[in-house]
N, C-alpha and C positions, 0 to 999 in steps of 0.2 A: 378384521380391521381393514377399513378402506385404504387404498393406496394414497400416499400423500400427493397433494396437488403439485404439478410441476412448477418450478420457480418462474416468476415473471422475468421476461427477457427484454426489459426496457430501461435498465439502469445504465447510467453513464459512467459510474465509478463505483469502487468498492474497496473495502479493507479486508485483507485475508491474512490469517496467521501463517507463520513460517517455522513452527516448531519441528516439522518433519512430516512426511507423507503419512506415516503410521499414526501420528498423534493429532495432526491438524489437517490432514488431507481432505477429510469429508467436508469440513467447513470451507476450506479454500475452494474446493470444487463447487460448492453451492454459490460462492461469491462470483466465480467466473461464469457459472451458468445463468446468473441473474443479469449479466450484462446484455445490452442490445446485440442481437445476432448479426447485424450487418456492419460490423466495424472493419475499417481498413487497417488500423494500427492499435496495438495494445501496448501501453506504456506501463511498465512495472517499476515501482519506485520503492526501494528498500532503504536501509539505513546503516546501523552500527557506526554512527558518526557522533561527534561531540557538537554541542550547540555552536561552537566557534568555527566548525568546519564549513567548507563550501559545498556546492552542488557538484556531483560527479555523474559522468555518463560513459557507458561503454561505447567505444568507437569501432568495434569489430563489425565486419560485414554480416555476421549472422551468429546464431547461438545453437550449439549442439544440444539436443535433448534425446531421451530414449525413444521419442516418437518421430525423429527426424530433425533436420536442421530448420530453424526458423530464421528467415531473412530479417535483417535489421532495417529500420526506417532511418537511414542516415540523412535523408532530406529533412525530416522533422528535426533531427538533432542539429543540423546546420541552422535551421530557422531559430531554434531555441537559443543557440549561442549568440544570436543577434539581439536577444531580449534580456538574457540573464547571464551572469558569469558561470560558465560551465567548464570544469576541468576533466581530463581523461581519467577514467577509473581503471587503474592497473592492478587492482587487488581482487582476489577471489572473495565472494561474499554470498553466503547462503540465503540471505533475505530475498535476493532476486532469483538466484539459481533454482530454488525449490519451487518457484511459481511458474517457471517457463514451460514445463510440460502441460500444465493446465491451459495456458494460452494456446499452445500448439494443438491440444486436443479439441477444445471448444471452438477455436478460430483457425483452422488449418490453412486458410488462404490469407490470413492477416500477417502483416509485418509486426515485429516487436521492437521495443526500445527499453533497455535496462538502464535505470538511473538510481542514484541514491541522494537523499536529501537529509540535512541535519535537523534536529528538533529545535528549530528557530524560525523567525519570520521568513527566512529564505525559502522554506518549504512552501509557504503560501504563495510567494512570488513565483516559484516554479509551477505550481498548479495553474495559476492564472496565465502564465506564459504559454503553457501547453494548450490551453483553450484558445488563446489568441492565435497561436501558430497553426492550430488545426483549422480555424476559420479562414486564415489567410491562404492555406494550402488547399482548402476545399475538400478535406478528408474527414472521415468519421473516426474519432479516437475514443477509446475507453481507457481509463486509468485505474490501476489497482495498486493501492498502498500496502506494502508488506510489513505488518506490525504485530508483534506479540504483546501480551499484557504482562502484569506484574511478575518479575523474576524474584522468587522468594526462597529463603533458606540460607543455610550456612555456605553453600557454594557461591552465593552472591553477596554474602555479608549483609543481608537484609532480612531481619525477622522481628519486626516491632511488635507482632502479636503472638509471639511465642511459637508453639508447635501444636500439631494435632488438629482436631476438628475446629477449634476456635480460630486457629490461624487460617484455615481454609475458608471459613465463613467471612473473616475480615477481608481476605484477599478478593474473594469474588463479590461479596456484598457491599464492600466499602471502597477499597482501593481501585479495583478494576471498574466498578460501577461508576465512579466519578469521571474516569476517563471516557468510558462509553457514553455517558450523558453528554459530555462535551462534543464527542464525535457526532452524535445524533443531531445535536443543535448546530452542527457545522461551525463550532466556536473554535477558530484556529488558535487564538491567544490562550484560551482556557485549556485546550488540549496540550499545548506546549508547556504551560505552567504546571499542569498536573503531572504530565509525564516526567518532566525534569525534577520538579520539586518533591513529588510524592513517589517517585520510582514506580509509576503505574504502567509504563509502556516501554518496550524495547523497540528502537527504531521508529519512534513516533513521527519523524519527519515524513515517512511514506504516507501515513494516515493523513497528516495535515495537508500534504500536497494533493491527495485525492479529494479531500474535503473542499479545498480551494477550487480545484477544477470543477467539482460538482456545482458549487455555488455560482461560479462564472458561467456554467452551462445552464443555469436557470433552476437548479434544485433548491428547495427551501429547507428541507429537513431530511435526515438520513432515516434508514429503516434497519432495525435490528433483525438479522437472519437467525442468529443463535448466540 
């Protein structure tokens, strides 16, 4: 079997899962590998927020990872605070943390910025603000939204399609698919509506912010990696 072709490295943004390195690490790695290789800053946007919450940003000077410390881009954070309402994130959150080693590995010279966005129009505002701030600062920025899809089963109190093979088929072929289609179309409102109303995405604000950043950067449509 021929070796798979290496991923294209010209993407400006991506959406990566955060279930954990053992479960979703391969796909998250592919997302980071698809980003343009000459970026100055990687903004990772997670979630675990309610639609009524605001935008959060880590104000630390750097992030500890197993591959060494990644310096934070606090200059970009300061510019963003001039454009959108941003509060300090004082709570641990896996949606950003699990992605930081990928940023460190693929972009060892880049700075990082960890943020969280709610599944609401505020996420789109954040994505556009990042694009504007990057242009004003004259830096090359890539954005990764950290978002998992349908959380199904008794642990989550959500099992409308029962159990077994039929449930798996419904989750992947219907519920997840509708959210994925909205992401590929860069449909911010549709993605929020499906994530919140259909329980099809965890931390959808990260994906919506990445989509808005991509559209503001001139992208017309997303590409499904897997």
